[in-house]
MARNU-517109 format. One record per atom (N, C-alpha, C, O): atom name; residue number from 1; z, x, y. Coordinates in steps of 0.05 Angstrom, whole numbers, plus 5000, padded with zeros to 4 digits. Atoms other than C-alpha are relative to their C-alpha. Example, Ala and Ser with C-alpha at 12.3 -4.5 7.8 and 13.67 -1.06 7.14 Angstrom:
2
(N 1 (5000 5018 4976)) (CA 1 (5156 5246 4910)) (C 1 (5000 5018 5024)) (O 1 (5013 5039 5024)) (N 2 (4999 4984 4976)) (CA 2 (5143 5273 4979)) (C 2 (5014 4985 5022)) (O 2 (5018 4995 5044)) 
! end
This chain:
100
(N 1 (5018 5011 5020)) (CA 1 (0938 5298 8380)) (C 1 (5010 4973 4991)) (O 1 (5034 4968 4989)) (N 2 (4993 5026 5011)) (CA 2 (0936 5227 8353)) (C 2 (4985 4997 4974)) (O 2 (4961 5001 4972)) (N 3 (5012 5005 5026)) (CA 3 (0924 5212 8280)) (C 3 (5004 4971 4993)) (O 3 (5026 4961 4990)) (N 4 (4998 5028 5006)) (CA 4 (0908 5140 8266)) (C 4 (5002 4995 4970)) (O 4 (4993 5010 4954)) (N 5 (5002 5011 5028)) (CA 5 (0921 5102 8202)) (C 5 (4972 4989 4997)) (O 5 (4959 4983 5017)) (N 6 (5026 5013 5004)) (CA 6 (0859 5074 8171)) (C 6 (5001 4972 5010)) (O 6 (5020 4957 5005)) (N 7 (5002 5027 4989)) (CA 7 (0838 5011 8207)) (C 7 (4980 4984 4984)) (O 7 (4958 4993 4978)) (N 8 (5017 5018 5015)) (CA 8 (0810 4953 8168)) (C 8 (4994 4976 5018)) (O 8 (5007 4973 5039)) (N 9 (5008 5022 4982)) (CA 9 (0778 4889 8196)) (C 9 (5020 4977 5001)) (O 9 (5013 4954 4993)) (N 10 (4980 5021 4995)) (CA 10 (0841 4850 8212)) (C 10 (5000 4995 5030)) (O 10 (4999 5014 5046)) (N 11 (4998 5006 4972)) (CA 11 (0846 4814 8278)) (C 11 (5029 5006 5009)) (O 11 (5046 5012 4992)) (N 12 (4973 4995 4989)) (CA 12 (0907 4823 8324)) (C 12 (5020 4980 4988)) (O 12 (5044 4985 4987)) (N 13 (4983 5020 5012)) (CA 13 (0934 4759 8292)) (C 13 (5004 5004 4970)) (O 13 (5019 4989 4957)) (N 14 (4997 4995 5028)) (CA 14 (0928 4789 8223)) (C 14 (4980 4986 4982)) (O 14 (4983 4986 4958)) (N 15 (5020 5014 5016)) (CA 15 (0868 4748 8201)) (C 15 (4979 5020 4992)) (O 15 (4970 5036 5007)) (N 16 (5020 4982 5011)) (CA 16 (0818 4783 8157)) (C 16 (4972 4990 5008)) (O 16 (4966 4967 5004)) (N 17 (5028 5006 4995)) (CA 17 (0746 4785 8180)) (C 17 (4985 5005 4974)) (O 17 (4983 5028 4965)) (N 18 (5012 4997 5026)) (CA 18 (0710 4773 8115)) (C 18 (4969 4996 5001)) (O 18 (4957 4990 4980)) (N 19 (5029 5003 4996)) (CA 19 (0639 4770 8143)) (C 19 (4984 5024 4989)) (O 19 (4992 5037 4971)) (N 20 (5018 4979 5008)) (CA 20 (0583 4820 8137)) (C 20 (5013 5027 5006)) (O 20 (5033 5029 5020)) (N 21 (4990 4973 4995)) (CA 21 (0595 4895 8136)) (C 21 (4998 5007 5029)) (O 21 (5014 5022 5040)) (N 22 (5002 4995 4971)) (CA 22 (0570 4897 8208)) (C 22 (5022 4987 5015)) (O 22 (5034 4999 5033)) (N 23 (4978 5015 4987)) (CA 23 (0620 4844 8230)) (C 23 (5027 5014 4995)) (O 23 (5044 5017 5013)) (N 24 (4975 4986 5006)) (CA 24 (0676 4881 8194)) (C 24 (5002 5026 5015)) (O 24 (5023 5033 5024)) (N 25 (5000 4975 4986)) (CA 25 (0656 4947 8225)) (C 25 (5006 4997 5030)) (O 25 (5021 5012 5042)) (N 26 (4994 5005 4972)) (CA 26 (0657 4918 8295)) (C 26 (5030 4994 5004)) (O 26 (5042 5004 5023)) (N 27 (4971 5006 4998)) (CA 27 (0728 4891 8283)) (C 27 (5016 5026 4996)) (O 27 (5036 5030 5010)) (N 28 (4987 4974 5004)) (CA 28 (0749 4960 8257)) (C 28 (5000 5015 5026)) (O 28 (5020 5027 5034)) (N 29 (5002 4986 4975)) (CA 29 (0724 4990 8322)) (C 29 (5018 4987 5022)) (O 29 (5029 5002 5039)) (N 30 (4982 5013 4981)) (CA 30 (0762 4938 8363)) (C 30 (5029 5009 4995)) (O 30 (5044 5015 5014)) (N 31 (4973 4991 5008)) (CA 31 (0825 4958 8325)) (C 31 (5004 5029 5008)) (O 31 (5025 5037 5019)) (N 32 (4998 4972 4992)) (CA 32 (0811 5032 8336)) (C 32 (5004 5003 5030)) (O 32 (5020 5019 5039)) (N 33 (4998 4998 4971)) (CA 33 (0801 5022 8410)) (C 33 (5029 4992 5009)) (O 33 (5040 5004 5027)) (N 34 (4973 5009 4992)) (CA 34 (0868 4985 8414)) (C 34 (5021 5021 4993)) (O 34 (5038 5026 5010)) (N 35 (4979 4980 5007)) (CA 35 (0909 5037 8377)) (C 35 (4996 5026 5016)) (O 35 (5015 5039 5023)) (N 36 (5005 4976 4984)) (CA 36 (0875 5094 8414)) (C 36 (5011 4996 5028)) (O 36 (5023 5014 5040)) (N 37 (4990 5006 4973)) (CA 37 (0890 5061 8481)) (C 37 (5030 5001 5001)) (O 37 (5042 5013 5020)) (N 38 (4970 5000 5001)) (CA 38 (0963 5051 8461)) (C 38 (5011 5028 4999)) (O 38 (5032 5034 5008)) (N 39 (4991 4972 5003)) (CA 39 (0967 5125 8444)) (C 39 (4992 5017 5023)) (O 39 (4999 5041 5024)) (N 40 (5009 4984 4977)) (CA 40 (0936 5147 8510)) (C 40 (4975 5016 4994)) (O 40 (4970 5037 5005)) (N 41 (5026 4987 5008)) (CA 41 (0869 5165 8478)) (C 41 (4978 4979 5002)) (O 41 (4983 4957 5011)) (N 42 (5023 5019 5000)) (CA 42 (0800 5133 8472)) (C 42 (4980 5010 4980)) (O 42 (4983 5031 4968)) (N 43 (5022 4991 5018)) (CA 43 (0737 5136 8431)) (C 43 (4988 5026 5010)) (O 43 (4978 5042 4994)) (N 44 (5011 4976 4988)) (CA 44 (0714 5190 8479)) (C 44 (5016 5025 4993)) (O 44 (5006 5048 4996)) (N 45 (4983 4977 5007)) (CA 45 (0772 5235 8457)) (C 45 (5003 5005 4970)) (O 45 (5017 5022 4961)) (N 46 (4999 4996 5029)) (CA 46 (0762 5227 8382)) (C 46 (4985 5026 4993)) (O 46 (4963 5031 5002)) (N 47 (5012 4975 5009)) (CA 47 (0748 5294 8349)) (C 47 (4991 4998 4971)) (O 47 (4975 5014 4962)) (N 48 (5008 5003 5029)) (CA 48 (0742 5270 8276)) (C 48 (5004 4971 4991)) (O 48 (5024 4959 4998)) (N 49 (4999 5027 5011)) (CA 49 (0728 5204 8242)) (C 49 (4995 5002 4970)) (O 49 (4978 5017 4961)) (N 50 (5005 5003 5029)) (CA 50 (0733 5188 8168)) (C 50 (4995 4971 4994)) (O 50 (5011 4954 5000)) (N 51 (5009 5027 5006)) (CA 51 (0696 5127 8143)) (C 51 (5001 4997 4970)) (O 51 (4989 5012 4955)) (N 52 (4998 5007 5029)) (CA 52 (0713 5097 8076)) (C 52 (4984 4974 4996)) (O 52 (4989 4954 5010)) (N 53 (5016 5024 5004)) (CA 53 (0662 5047 8050)) (C 53 (4999 4993 4970)) (O 53 (5001 5010 4953)) (N 54 (5000 5010 5028)) (CA 54 (0659 5004 7988)) (C 54 (4974 5006 4986)) (O 54 (4973 5011 4962)) (N 55 (5027 4996 5012)) (CA 55 (0584 5014 7977)) (C 55 (4983 5018 5018)) (O 55 (4977 5011 5040)) (N 56 (5016 4981 4984)) (CA 56 (0544 5074 8001)) (C 56 (4973 4988 5008)) (O 56 (4961 4998 5028)) (N 57 (5025 5014 4991)) (CA 57 (0483 5028 8005)) (C 57 (5004 4987 5027)) (O 57 (4984 4981 5040)) (N 58 (4994 5012 4974)) (CA 58 (0518 4997 8066)) (C 58 (5000 5021 5022)) (O 58 (5003 5014 5046)) (N 59 (4998 4980 4979)) (CA 59 (0518 5064 8102)) (C 59 (4981 4996 5024)) (O 59 (4990 4999 5046)) (N 60 (5017 5004 4977)) (CA 60 (0456 5050 8145)) (C 60 (5009 4977 5019)) (O 60 (5007 4980 5043)) (N 61 (4990 5022 4983)) (CA 61 (0486 4984 8169)) (C 61 (5025 5008 5015)) (O 61 (5028 5002 5039)) (N 62 (4975 4990 4987)) (CA 62 (0554 5016 8184)) (C 62 (4993 5020 5021)) (O 62 (5004 5020 5042)) (N 63 (5008 4979 4981)) (CA 63 (0520 5075 8217)) (C 63 (4988 4988 5025)) (O 63 (4991 5000 5047)) (N 64 (5011 5013 4977)) (CA 64 (0482 5028 8263)) (C 64 (5022 4991 5020)) (O 64 (5020 4995 5044)) (N 65 (4977 5009 4983)) (CA 65 (0547 4997 8288)) (C 65 (5015 5024 5010)) (O 65 (5023 5025 5034)) (N 66 (4985 4976 4993)) (CA 66 (0582 5065 8289)) (C 66 (4986 5013 5025)) (O 66 (5000 5022 5043)) (N 67 (5015 4988 4979)) (CA 67 (0527 5091 8335)) (C 67 (5002 4984 5027)) (O 67 (4997 4996 5048)) (N 68 (4996 5016 4975)) (CA 68 (0541 5034 8385)) (C 68 (5026 5009 5014)) (O 68 (5028 5006 5038)) (N 69 (4975 4991 4989)) (CA 69 (0611 5062 8395)) (C 69 (5001 5030 5005)) (O 69 (5015 5039 5024)) (N 70 (5003 4971 4996)) (CA 70 (0596 5136 8388)) (C 70 (4971 5006 5005)) (O 70 (4957 5017 4988)) (N 71 (5028 4996 4994)) (CA 71 (0529 5139 8423)) (C 71 (4995 5027 5014)) (O 71 (4976 5040 5007)) (N 72 (5004 4974 4987)) (CA 72 (0536 5199 8469)) (C 72 (5020 5021 4990)) (O 72 (5013 5044 4985)) (N 73 (4979 4983 5011)) (CA 73 (0601 5228 8444)) (C 73 (4998 4997 4969)) (O 73 (5001 4975 4958)) (N 74 (5003 5001 5029)) (CA 74 (0592 5246 8371)) (C 74 (5020 5019 4986)) (O 74 (5015 5043 4982)) (N 75 (4980 4983 5014)) (CA 75 (0656 5270 8336)) (C 75 (4991 5007 4972)) (O 75 (4973 4994 4961)) (N 76 (5005 4994 5028)) (CA 76 (0655 5303 8268)) (C 76 (5007 4976 4984)) (O 76 (5024 4960 4991)) (N 77 (4996 5024 5017)) (CA 77 (0651 5251 8213)) (C 77 (4996 5006 4971)) (O 77 (4979 5022 4963)) (N 78 (5004 5000 5029)) (CA 78 (0660 5245 8139)) (C 78 (4997 4971 4992)) (O 78 (5009 4953 5004)) (N 79 (5003 5027 5011)) (CA 79 (0638 5184 8099)) (C 79 (5002 5002 4970)) (O 79 (4989 5017 4957)) (N 80 (4994 4999 5028)) (CA 80 (0664 5170 8030)) (C 80 (4998 4972 4988)) (O 80 (5009 4953 4999)) (N 81 (5000 5025 5015)) (CA 81 (0648 5114 7981)) (C 81 (5025 5000 4982)) (O 81 (5031 5020 4969)) (N 82 (4976 5003 5016)) (CA 82 (0712 5089 7948)) (C 82 (4998 4976 4982)) (O 82 (4983 4958 4987)) (N 83 (5000 5022 5019)) (CA 83 (0726 5043 7890)) (C 83 (5011 4974 5011)) (O 83 (5001 4953 5004)) (N 84 (4988 5025 4990)) (CA 84 (0769 4995 7928)) (C 84 (5015 5007 5026)) (O 84 (5027 5028 5028)) (N 85 (4986 4997 4975)) (CA 85 (0798 4986 7998)) (C 85 (5021 4978 5002)) (O 85 (5019 4958 4988)) (N 86 (4980 5021 4997)) (CA 86 (0859 4946 8021)) (C 86 (4987 4973 5006)) (O 86 (4968 4972 5021)) (N 87 (5009 5028 4997)) (CA 87 (0848 4871 8018)) (C 87 (4970 4997 4993)) (O 87 (4957 4977 5001)) (N 88 (5028 5001 5009)) (CA 88 (0780 4886 7986)) (C 88 (4980 4999 5023)) (O 88 (4958 4987 5020)) (N 89 (5019 4999 4978)) (CA 89 (0747 4899 8054)) (C 89 (4977 5019 4993)) (O 89 (4978 5033 4973)) (N 90 (5024 4984 5005)) (CA 90 (0680 4934 8059)) (C 90 (5001 5027 5014)) (O 90 (4986 5045 5007)) (N 91 (4999 4976 4985)) (CA 91 (0699 4988 8109)) (C 91 (5028 5005 5012)) (O 91 (5042 4986 5019)) (N 92 (4975 4991 4987)) (CA 92 (0759 5027 8135)) (C 92 (4994 5026 5014)) (O 92 (4980 5043 5004)) (N 93 (5005 4976 4985)) (CA 93 (0759 5080 8189)) (C 93 (5026 5011 5011)) (O 93 (5042 4995 5022)) (N 94 (4977 4987 4987)) (CA 94 (0812 5130 8211)) (C 94 (4989 5022 5018)) (O 94 (4967 5033 5013)) (N 95 (5009 4980 4981)) (CA 95 (0807 5178 8269)) (C 95 (5022 5019 5008)) (O 95 (5046 5012 5005)) (N 96 (4982 4981 4988)) (CA 96 (0839 5239 8299)) (C 96 (4989 5003 5029)) (O 96 (4965 5007 5033)) (N 97 (5008 4999 4972)) (CA 97 (0838 5242 8375)) (C 97 (5019 5017 5017)) (O 97 (5042 5021 5009)) (N 98 (4984 4986 4980)) (CA 98 (0862 5284 8433)) (C 98 (5013 4979 5018)) (O 98 (5000 4960 5026)) (N 99 (4986 5018 4981)) (CA 99 (0914 5249 8476)) (C 99 (4996 5011 5028)) (O 99 (4998 5035 5033)) (N 100 (5006 4991 4973)) (CA 100 (0897 5251 8550)) (C 100 (5025 5010 5014)) (O 100 (5023 5018 5038)) 
! end
């Protein structure tokens, strides 16, 4: 099993993506793909995702992007609105995956 830390929209160089919630969510998924690959896992082996969002009103926008990465494989998911996220980002996602 692989348990990821929550991923926020930082680039590999450590730059914060401060754009729209959709842009931030895409960067979070890039980060998730990178850490999963390093662990010998992938989005296809994720069994649980937890999504932390700053504003529940953004859920439809985040869900649209989420569905682009989890379109056929649909792991269990929780989504929680929180008061504040690191670096004041709009979205953070952590996953649990099976290692191949």
